[in-house]
A tleap script that builds the chain and sets N, CA, C and O, in Angstrom:
source leaprc.protein.ff14SB
mol = sequence {
  NMET SER VAL GLU THR VAL CYS GLU ILE CYS
  ALA GLN ARG LYS ALA GLN ASN THR CYS ASP
  GLN CYS GLY ARG VAL VAL CYS GLU HIE HIE
  TYR ASN ALA ALA ASP GLY ARG CYS GLU LYS
  CYS ALA GLY PRO ARG THR CLEU
}
set mol.1.N position { 127.874 145.032 94.191 }
set mol.1.CA position { 126.838 144.101 94.457 }
set mol.1.C position { 126.938 142.785 93.753 }
set mol.1.O position { 126.922 142.918 92.529 }
set mol.2.N position { 127.043 141.462 94.210 }
set mol.2.CA position { 127.470 140.463 93.441 }
set mol.2.C position { 126.224 139.548 92.866 }
set mol.2.O position { 125.432 139.017 93.645 }
set mol.3.N position { 126.140 139.438 91.733 }
set mol.3.CA position { 125.145 138.772 91.215 }
set mol.3.C position { 125.819 136.971 90.850 }
set mol.3.O position { 126.850 136.645 90.263 }
set mol.4.N position { 124.882 136.225 91.395 }
set mol.4.CA position { 125.166 134.909 91.254 }
set mol.4.C position { 124.910 134.031 89.899 }
set mol.4.O position { 123.774 134.024 89.425 }
set mol.5.N position { 125.943 133.300 89.281 }
set mol.5.CA position { 125.205 132.316 88.369 }
set mol.5.C position { 124.467 131.179 88.790 }
set mol.5.O position { 124.810 130.711 89.876 }
set mol.6.N position { 123.483 130.593 88.154 }
set mol.6.CA position { 122.369 129.425 88.205 }
set mol.6.C position { 122.837 128.430 86.852 }
set mol.6.O position { 123.324 128.584 85.732 }
set mol.7.N position { 122.455 127.548 87.550 }
set mol.7.CA position { 122.835 126.532 86.547 }
set mol.7.C position { 122.113 126.580 85.653 }
set mol.7.O position { 120.925 126.717 85.947 }
set mol.8.N position { 122.483 126.490 84.165 }
set mol.8.CA position { 121.389 126.654 83.242 }
set mol.8.C position { 120.762 125.242 82.683 }
set mol.8.O position { 119.982 125.122 81.738 }
set mol.9.N position { 121.255 124.304 83.432 }
set mol.9.CA position { 120.182 122.696 83.059 }
set mol.9.C position { 119.154 122.776 84.525 }
set mol.9.O position { 117.971 122.497 84.330 }
set mol.10.N position { 119.538 123.117 85.867 }
set mol.10.CA position { 118.636 122.728 86.922 }
set mol.10.C position { 117.608 124.193 87.303 }
set mol.10.O position { 116.498 124.315 87.821 }
set mol.11.N position { 118.508 125.062 86.814 }
set mol.11.CA position { 118.185 126.554 87.159 }
set mol.11.C position { 118.171 126.659 88.854 }
set mol.11.O position { 117.668 127.652 89.379 }
set mol.12.N position { 118.627 125.811 89.493 }
set mol.12.CA position { 118.960 126.309 91.338 }
set mol.12.C position { 119.941 126.179 91.475 }
set mol.12.O position { 120.247 127.184 92.117 }
set mol.13.N position { 121.166 125.382 91.283 }
set mol.13.CA position { 122.249 124.974 92.096 }
set mol.13.C position { 123.118 126.403 91.552 }
set mol.13.O position { 122.957 127.139 90.579 }
set mol.14.N position { 123.990 126.394 92.555 }
set mol.14.CA position { 124.999 127.875 91.891 }
set mol.14.C position { 125.855 126.758 90.765 }
set mol.14.O position { 126.077 125.547 90.763 }
set mol.15.N position { 126.214 128.050 89.740 }
set mol.15.CA position { 126.412 127.200 88.563 }
set mol.15.C position { 128.074 127.907 88.764 }
set mol.15.O position { 128.397 129.091 88.860 }
set mol.16.N position { 129.188 126.268 88.781 }
set mol.16.CA position { 130.323 127.103 89.122 }
set mol.16.C position { 131.505 126.147 87.901 }
set mol.16.O position { 132.639 126.620 87.830 }
set mol.17.N position { 131.255 125.099 87.169 }
set mol.17.CA position { 131.859 124.803 85.635 }
set mol.17.C position { 130.919 125.437 84.018 }
set mol.17.O position { 129.749 125.522 83.646 }
set mol.18.N position { 131.796 125.642 83.667 }
set mol.18.CA position { 131.288 125.550 81.994 }
set mol.18.C position { 131.807 124.281 81.331 }
set mol.18.O position { 132.941 123.840 81.515 }
set mol.19.N position { 130.823 123.691 80.492 }
set mol.19.CA position { 131.114 122.411 79.497 }
set mol.19.C position { 132.326 122.681 78.209 }
set mol.19.O position { 132.359 123.763 77.622 }
set mol.20.N position { 132.901 122.008 78.010 }
set mol.20.CA position { 134.084 122.071 77.535 }
set mol.20.C position { 133.489 122.341 76.132 }
set mol.20.O position { 133.947 123.212 75.394 }
set mol.21.N position { 132.343 121.470 75.772 }
set mol.21.CA position { 131.465 121.445 74.568 }
set mol.21.C position { 130.737 122.152 74.038 }
set mol.21.O position { 130.649 122.429 72.842 }
set mol.22.N position { 130.006 122.588 75.125 }
set mol.22.CA position { 128.836 123.514 74.305 }
set mol.22.C position { 128.755 125.104 75.319 }
set mol.22.O position { 127.737 125.785 75.193 }
set mol.23.N position { 129.465 125.410 75.928 }
set mol.23.CA position { 129.966 126.308 76.903 }
set mol.23.C position { 128.718 126.606 78.088 }
set mol.23.O position { 128.676 127.633 78.765 }
set mol.24.N position { 127.828 125.597 78.165 }
set mol.24.CA position { 127.261 125.786 79.269 }
set mol.24.C position { 127.402 125.723 80.405 }
set mol.24.O position { 127.644 124.610 80.871 }
set mol.25.N position { 127.301 126.969 81.382 }
set mol.25.CA position { 127.448 126.934 83.164 }
set mol.25.C position { 126.422 126.651 83.651 }
set mol.25.O position { 125.323 127.177 83.473 }
set mol.26.N position { 126.868 125.326 84.660 }
set mol.26.CA position { 126.260 124.431 84.927 }
set mol.26.C position { 126.985 124.202 86.493 }
set mol.26.O position { 128.137 124.558 86.741 }
set mol.27.N position { 126.092 123.553 87.459 }
set mol.27.CA position { 126.360 123.038 88.950 }
set mol.27.C position { 127.482 121.561 89.206 }
set mol.27.O position { 127.861 120.734 88.376 }
set mol.28.N position { 127.678 121.630 90.166 }
set mol.28.CA position { 128.276 120.098 90.334 }
set mol.28.C position { 127.821 118.897 90.066 }
set mol.28.O position { 128.409 117.975 89.500 }
set mol.29.N position { 126.391 118.949 90.635 }
set mol.29.CA position { 125.844 117.987 89.854 }
set mol.29.C position { 125.275 117.458 88.625 }
set mol.29.O position { 124.897 116.306 88.413 }
set mol.30.N position { 125.265 118.586 87.747 }
set mol.30.CA position { 124.981 118.211 86.630 }
set mol.30.C position { 126.570 118.510 85.675 }
set mol.30.O position { 126.639 119.049 84.570 }
set mol.31.N position { 127.481 118.087 86.330 }
set mol.31.CA position { 128.790 118.469 85.341 }
set mol.31.C position { 129.930 117.701 85.590 }
set mol.31.O position { 130.555 117.820 86.644 }
set mol.32.N position { 130.377 116.615 84.357 }
set mol.32.CA position { 131.390 115.285 84.050 }
set mol.32.C position { 132.674 116.030 84.137 }
set mol.32.O position { 133.055 116.726 83.196 }
set mol.33.N position { 133.357 115.904 85.245 }
set mol.33.CA position { 134.593 116.483 85.914 }
set mol.33.C position { 135.688 115.502 84.767 }
set mol.33.O position { 136.824 115.912 84.530 }
set mol.34.N position { 135.317 114.598 84.331 }
set mol.34.CA position { 136.044 113.467 84.125 }
set mol.34.C position { 136.587 113.791 82.445 }
set mol.34.O position { 137.671 113.551 81.914 }
set mol.35.N position { 135.381 114.411 81.920 }
set mol.35.CA position { 135.448 114.817 80.652 }
set mol.35.C position { 135.291 116.300 80.405 }
set mol.35.O position { 135.372 116.820 79.293 }
set mol.36.N position { 135.040 116.984 81.627 }
set mol.36.CA position { 135.148 118.407 81.564 }
set mol.36.C position { 134.076 119.421 80.051 }
set mol.36.O position { 134.280 120.404 79.339 }
set mol.37.N position { 132.262 117.754 80.369 }
set mol.37.CA position { 131.373 118.164 79.668 }
set mol.37.C position { 129.929 118.544 80.873 }
set mol.37.O position { 130.028 118.470 82.098 }
set mol.38.N position { 129.142 118.793 80.392 }
set mol.38.CA position { 127.945 118.634 81.314 }
set mol.38.C position { 126.952 117.956 80.546 }
set mol.38.O position { 126.941 117.649 79.354 }
set mol.39.N position { 125.895 117.733 81.703 }
set mol.39.CA position { 124.970 116.443 81.549 }
set mol.39.C position { 124.927 116.265 80.132 }
set mol.39.O position { 125.471 115.356 79.505 }
set mol.40.N position { 124.006 117.518 79.523 }
set mol.40.CA position { 123.519 117.505 78.447 }
set mol.40.C position { 124.433 116.627 77.410 }
set mol.40.O position { 124.119 115.674 76.697 }
set mol.41.N position { 125.461 117.185 77.560 }
set mol.41.CA position { 126.477 116.823 75.940 }
set mol.41.C position { 127.369 115.034 76.481 }
set mol.41.O position { 127.932 114.187 75.787 }
set mol.42.N position { 127.118 115.104 77.922 }
set mol.42.CA position { 128.340 113.961 78.225 }
set mol.42.C position { 127.054 112.703 78.404 }
set mol.42.O position { 127.292 111.555 78.030 }
set mol.43.N position { 125.890 113.024 78.926 }
set mol.43.CA position { 125.124 112.115 78.798 }
set mol.43.C position { 124.909 112.000 80.595 }
set mol.43.O position { 125.784 112.245 81.426 }
set mol.44.N position { 123.862 111.675 80.800 }
set mol.44.CA position { 123.616 111.327 82.571 }
set mol.44.C position { 124.992 109.856 83.008 }
set mol.44.O position { 125.310 108.847 82.378 }
set mol.45.N position { 125.553 110.522 84.568 }
set mol.45.CA position { 126.468 109.948 84.790 }
set mol.45.C position { 125.408 108.603 85.688 }
set mol.45.O position { 124.255 108.539 86.114 }
set mol.46.N position { 126.545 107.740 85.632 }
set mol.46.CA position { 125.963 105.826 86.002 }
set mol.46.C position { 127.290 105.708 87.134 }
set mol.46.O position { 128.488 105.972 87.039 }
set mol.47.N position { 126.485 105.210 88.161 }
set mol.47.CA position { 127.500 104.799 89.406 }
set mol.47.C position { 127.723 103.302 89.215 }
set mol.47.O position { 128.446 102.681 89.994 }
savepdb mol mol.pdb
quit
């Protein structure tokens, strides 16, 4: 049996990334791949 980890920010999506700064496991939506940090550490993305 496999347990899926959910995003520590939204608690809804599958977590696939780990923040290099704080270690949170987060989904693609809450991960800033450019600097390897979660939204909480890097701040929200701007378009």
